Short mmCIF file of the C-alpha atoms (twelve columns), coordinates in Angstrom:
data_MODEL
# 
_entry.id   MODEL 
# 
loop_
_atom_site.group_PDB 
_atom_site.id 
_atom_site.type_symbol 
_atom_site.label_atom_id 
_atom_site.label_alt_id 
_atom_site.label_comp_id 
_atom_site.label_asym_id 
_atom_site.label_seq_id 
_atom_site.Cartn_x 
_atom_site.Cartn_y 
_atom_site.Cartn_z 
_atom_site.pdbx_PDB_model_num 
ATOM 1  C CA . MET A 1  -6.681  9.756   11.175  1 
ATOM 2  C CA . LYS A 2  -7.668  10.982  7.763   1 
ATOM 3  C CA . THR A 3  -8.023  8.970   4.543   1 
ATOM 4  C CA . ARG A 4  -5.960  10.493  1.734   1 
ATOM 5  C CA . THR A 5  -6.204  10.264  -2.037  1 
ATOM 6  C CA . TYR A 6  -2.995  9.880   -4.037  1 
ATOM 7  C CA . ARG A 7  -2.932  9.305   -7.816  1 
ATOM 8  C CA . GLY A 8  -6.469  7.907   -7.724  1 
ATOM 9  C CA . TYR A 9  -5.780  5.493   -4.856  1 
ATOM 10 C CA . LYS A 10 -7.106  5.839   -1.316  1 
ATOM 11 C CA . ILE A 11 -4.706  5.525   1.631   1 
ATOM 12 C CA . LYS A 12 -6.476  4.816   4.905   1 
ATOM 13 C CA . PRO A 13 -4.465  4.847   8.147   1 
ATOM 14 C CA . VAL A 14 -5.639  2.176   10.592  1 
ATOM 15 C CA . GLN A 15 -4.444  1.963   14.192  1 
ATOM 16 C CA . GLN A 16 -3.414  -1.622  15.034  1 
ATOM 17 C CA . GLY A 17 -2.205  -1.743  18.604  1 
ATOM 18 C CA . GLU A 18 0.664   0.707   18.941  1 
ATOM 19 C CA . VAL A 19 1.369   1.010   15.209  1 
ATOM 20 C CA . VAL A 20 -0.431  2.576   12.270  1 
ATOM 21 C CA . ILE A 21 -0.850  0.548   9.080   1 
ATOM 22 C CA . TYR A 22 -1.584  2.431   5.858   1 
ATOM 23 C CA . LYS A 23 -4.061  0.422   3.791   1 
ATOM 24 C CA . VAL A 24 -3.978  1.177   0.057   1 
ATOM 25 C CA . PHE A 25 -7.153  0.773   -1.996  1 
ATOM 26 C CA . SER A 26 -7.696  1.163   -5.733  1 
ATOM 27 C CA . ALA A 27 -10.569 3.433   -6.784  1 
ATOM 28 C CA . GLU A 28 -12.612 0.404   -7.857  1 
ATOM 29 C CA . GLU A 29 -12.047 -1.437  -4.591  1 
ATOM 30 C CA . TRP A 30 -12.844 1.687   -2.547  1 
ATOM 31 C CA . GLU A 31 -16.351 1.795   -4.069  1 
ATOM 32 C CA . GLU A 32 -17.142 -1.776  -2.967  1 
ATOM 33 C CA . PRO A 33 -19.213 -2.279  0.208   1 
ATOM 34 C CA . TYR A 34 -16.834 -5.041  1.400   1 
ATOM 35 C CA . ARG A 35 -13.381 -3.959  0.373   1 
ATOM 36 C CA . SER A 36 -9.963  -5.440  0.802   1 
ATOM 37 C CA . SER A 37 -6.805  -3.406  0.529   1 
ATOM 38 C CA . ASP A 38 -4.383  -3.804  -2.369  1 
ATOM 39 C CA . TRP A 39 -1.411  -3.250  -0.051  1 
ATOM 40 C CA . ASP A 40 -0.676  -2.742  3.659   1 
ATOM 41 C CA . ALA A 41 2.169   -0.284  4.175   1 
ATOM 42 C CA . CYS A 42 4.218   0.551   7.268   1 
ATOM 43 C CA . SER A 43 4.469   4.231   6.383   1 
ATOM 44 C CA . LEU A 44 2.823   6.828   4.199   1 
ATOM 45 C CA . MET A 45 5.999   6.927   2.103   1 
ATOM 46 C CA . GLU A 46 5.827   3.156   1.502   1 
ATOM 47 C CA . ALA A 47 2.165   3.508   0.486   1 
ATOM 48 C CA . LYS A 48 3.073   6.211   -2.032  1 
ATOM 49 C CA . ASP A 49 6.025   4.153   -3.330  1 
ATOM 50 C CA . TYR A 50 3.658   1.225   -3.890  1 
ATOM 51 C CA . ILE A 51 1.163   3.444   -5.736  1 
ATOM 52 C CA . ASN A 52 3.907   5.030   -7.857  1 
ATOM 53 C CA . SER A 53 5.124   1.560   -8.841  1 
ATOM 54 C CA . GLN A 54 1.689   0.766   -10.274 1 
ATOM 55 C CA . PHE A 55 2.355   3.344   -13.014 1 
ATOM 56 C CA . THR A 56 5.604   1.663   -14.147 1 
ATOM 57 C CA . ASP A 57 6.403   -1.310  -16.373 1 
ATOM 58 C CA . THR A 58 7.165   -3.409  -13.274 1 
ATOM 59 C CA . PRO A 59 4.551   -2.692  -10.598 1 
ATOM 60 C CA . VAL A 60 4.978   -4.161  -7.126  1 
ATOM 61 C CA . THR A 61 2.853   -7.254  -6.518  1 
ATOM 62 C CA . GLU A 62 2.721   -9.832  -3.734  1 
ATOM 63 C CA . GLU A 63 4.705   -12.188 -5.976  1 
ATOM 64 C CA . ASN A 64 7.620   -9.844  -6.696  1 
ATOM 65 C CA . CYS A 65 7.673   -7.645  -3.568  1 
ATOM 66 C CA . LEU A 66 10.769  -9.272  -2.028  1 
ATOM 67 C CA . ASN A 67 12.803  -8.783  -5.218  1 
ATOM 68 C CA . TYR A 68 11.522  -5.224  -5.518  1 
ATOM 69 C CA . CYS A 69 12.422  -4.480  -1.880  1 
ATOM 70 C CA . THR A 70 15.949  -5.793  -2.339  1 
ATOM 71 C CA . ILE A 71 16.570  -3.786  -5.508  1 
ATOM 72 C CA . THR A 72 15.019  -0.471  -4.445  1 
ATOM 73 C CA . GLY A 73 15.203  -0.459  -0.656  1 
ATOM 74 C CA . PHE A 74 11.390  -0.435  -0.485  1 
ATOM 75 C CA . GLU A 75 10.589  -1.257  3.155   1 
ATOM 76 C CA . LEU A 76 8.496   -4.280  3.988   1 
ATOM 77 C CA . ILE A 77 7.383   -6.012  7.150   1 
ATOM 78 C CA . MET A 78 6.137   -9.543  6.972   1 
ATOM 79 C CA . ASN A 79 3.099   -10.349 9.087   1 
ATOM 80 C CA . GLY A 80 2.830   -13.681 10.851  1 
# 
């Protein structure tokens, strides 16, 4: 599975059991030796939607993701 670059962000697919999670990293975070992803997406499209939202007046965050999902149809799975 290949890491992709989209609008300056890195999208790294990670196999977790039978599913693939697309981890989104900012350019700054990608350069860190111990990095944590900005977002975990269920699909490449969701990862790109998240990145695109970061260039708007109302970017998706952990705090507003449920409202954003309801309004736009942005898909989300809750872990745990």
